[in-house]
N, C-alpha and C positions, 0 to 999 in steps of 0.2 A: 391899553391893551398890552398883553404879554406875549412873548415869542416862545415857540416850542418847535422841536424837530423830532422826527420819527426815528426809532431804532428798532429794526426787526431782528428777532432771535429765532425766526422760523425758516429753516433751510428750504422747506417746500414752497415758500413764497418768493424765493429768489427771482429777481427780475421784476418784482412788483413795485408799487409806488412808495418805497421807503428810502430814506436818505442814507442812514448808517445801517450796518449789518453785523450780526453775529456777536460782537464784543460789546457788552454793556458798559464796562469800565472805560474802554477806549472811546466809545460814543459820548459818554458823559464828559470826558476830558476835552474832546474836540468841541462839544457844544459849549462848554464853559469858556474855552479859549476864544471862540468866535463871538461870545456875548449873548447866547440864548438864555432865556429865563428858565426853561424847563425842557424835559424830554417827554415823548409819548412812546410807550413801549408796546410793541406787537409781539406777544409771547406765545409759545406753543401751548401753554397751559398755566394754571395757577402755581404749579410747582416752580416755575421759573421766575416767580414774583415774590420770592422769600423776603419779607420786610427786614428781617434781622440781617440779611446779607446786603440788601440794597440801601437801607437807610444810612449806614456809614459812608457808602459811596456818594450818596447825595450830599451828605454833610461835608465831605471832603471837597467836593467840587462846588458847593454852595449852589445847588440846582434842585429843582422840584420835578415831580412827575405830574404832567398836565392831564394825562388820561392813559388808560390801558385798553388795548383792543381785544376783541373776542373772536375775530375772524378766523383764527386758526382752528376753531371748532368746525368750521366749514372746510377750510383748505386741507386739513389733515384728516378729519374724521367724517366729513360730509354730514354734519349735524345741522339741522335747521329747526326753527321754532314753528314752522308751518308744514312740516313733513306729514304725509298721509299716515305714517306709522307712529302710533302713540308712544312707543318705546323710544323712538328716535327723538321725538319732541321732548320727552322727559329727560333724556340724556343731554339734549341741547340746553335745557334749563339748568341742569346740574353743572354743566361746564361753565356757563355764564355766571351762575351763582358763586362758584368757586373763585372766578376771576374778580367778581365784585368784592368778595371777602378779602382777597389778596391785595387788590388795588386800594380798597378802603383803608387798610392799615397804613398805606402810604399817602392817604389823603387824596387819592385819585379816583375819579369816576370811570366807569366802564362804558365802552361804546358798543352798541349793537348795530352792525351794518350788514355784512353778507350773511350772517346767521339768521336774518329774518326770513330768508327763503323766498318762495314765490308760489303763486297758485297755478293749477294745472297738474297733469299727471296724477289724477285721482283726487285732487282737492279743488273744489269750486272756490271762486274768488271770495264769496261771502264767508265761507268756512275758514279760509286762510286768514282773512282779516280778523275773524273771531278768535282764532288761535293766537294771532299776533297780539291783539288787545289784551287777552287774558295773561299772556306771558309778560307784557310790558307792565301791567298792573302788579303782578306778582313780584317781578324783579325790581321795579321801581320802588315798591314798598320795602323790599329787602335792602336796597341801597340807602334808604333813609337813615338807618342806624349809624352810618359812617358820616353823616352830614354832607353827603355828596349826591348829586342827581344821577340818574341813569340817562345816558345820551343815546338818542335814536337817530339814525342816519338815513334819510331818503337817498336812494341810489338811482343811477340812470337806467333807462329802459332795457339796456343790454345785460344788466346785472340783477334786476328784479322787476316784476310787473305789479308789485303791491303799492308802493308809495314812491313817486318819482320827483315831486316838486315840494318846495317849502310850504306852499299853500295846502297841499294834500297832507303834509306832515302836521301842520297846525290843526287841520280838521280832525285828524286821527287823535291827537293829544286831547282835544276837547271831549272826546268820547270816553276817555279813560277815567277810572275812579281815583287814581292817584294823581297828584299834582307834582310828583317828583321825577318826571321825565321831561327832558328838554331836547331840542333838535340840534343836529349837527348840520351846519351849512358848508358843504364841500364844494368849493368853487369849480372844481373840474366837473363834477356831476351836474352842477347848476349850469355850467356853460353849454351842456347838451340839452337840458330840459327846460330851462327858464327862458322866457322871452326877453326879460330885462332883469339882470342880476340885482342892481341897486333897488329896484322896485320890489322885487321878491324879498329882499332883506328887510326893507321898511315894513312890508306887509306882515312878515313873520314876527318882527319886533322882539319883544322880551321872550318869545318862545325859543329863540336861538341861544344855545348855551356853549357852543364850541364851533370853531372855524377850521376847516382844512384848506391850506393854501397850496395851490398849484396853478400853473398857467393852462391855457386852452388845450395844449397838447400833453398835459400832465408832466411837463418838464418844470424845473424850478421857476418860480415867478420871475418874469422878465425875459423868458425865453420863448414866449408865444405871443398871441395877439390880444390877450385879456387886458382891458383898461382898468387898472386897480384904483386909480384916484377916485372915481365915483363910488366904487365899492367901499373904500375907506370912509368916504363922506357919509354913506348910508349907515355904516356901522356906528359912526360918531353920532348920527341923528337918533339912533335907537338906544344910545347910551351903552353900547356893548363894551364890557370891560373884561372879557374872558381871554382865552388863548387864541392866538393865530398860529396854528400848528402846521408845519410843512409836511404834507403827505404827498410827495411827488417822486418822480423817478430820480435816481442818483446819476443824473446826466450832466456833464459827460463822465463824471466820477463823483464819489461821495463828497470829497473835500470841496470841489468846485461847486457842486449843487448846494452845499451848506453855506458857502461864502456868498453865492448869488442870492440865496434865500434871505440871509440876514441883511444884505444890502437892500433888497426890495422891502423887507419889513420896516427897516429904518426910514426908507424913503416915503412909504405910504401910510404905515400903521402906527409907528411908534408914538406919535403925538396925538393919536385919536382918543 
């Protein structure tokens, strides 16, 4: 498994679960200094993911991009793939497609989390799921040209009412026409929704394509009550070889959060 750490470039998301903030170059330097393999970028839009500007930075620090987030489409523009407004749904796809294109040039898959939206307020559940499936098929197919998957993230019940568990995520993926969509197993969301995290990971198996690392309270791993040893064992059992990416609060500060994260990664996951 490989380690990654989040860098947010979105001022409107300040206070959210990202370790480094605002300065991509500084974040890359700190990540390399601590021994991370990659960064995960939460950008305000595709324009902030200019490959010509970012690739030299990655080369200089000998680091990769594990994934790029699309959530700013919701945070900034309130776009969702399941909005009752067809124009909003179309804009949401355009926003994500542009990030897929930008991330693809860096060899990085895009993540769909908060932009999946929710049902209600004019959209029945079956209709919202139909909108989501159609979007994942379209965007998953679009991602294939870059030889990367599209990553779909089940979220906890307070953030969406569409798909909350890994099992529900697997069931959704089985209904898609494309096979180029994988699941994100976010340990914070799973702590809320899953009865048993290791069992959920084993059941999802090869459908899992990305891991978000955070403790039970969304602080850096090692600052809550999550038992990571059996989680690491479950990932080893399913043959997971992707990124373990820290999407956690920068508590008590970014440098301390990053240092605690790499310590926990090395303790539990590095040899998996």
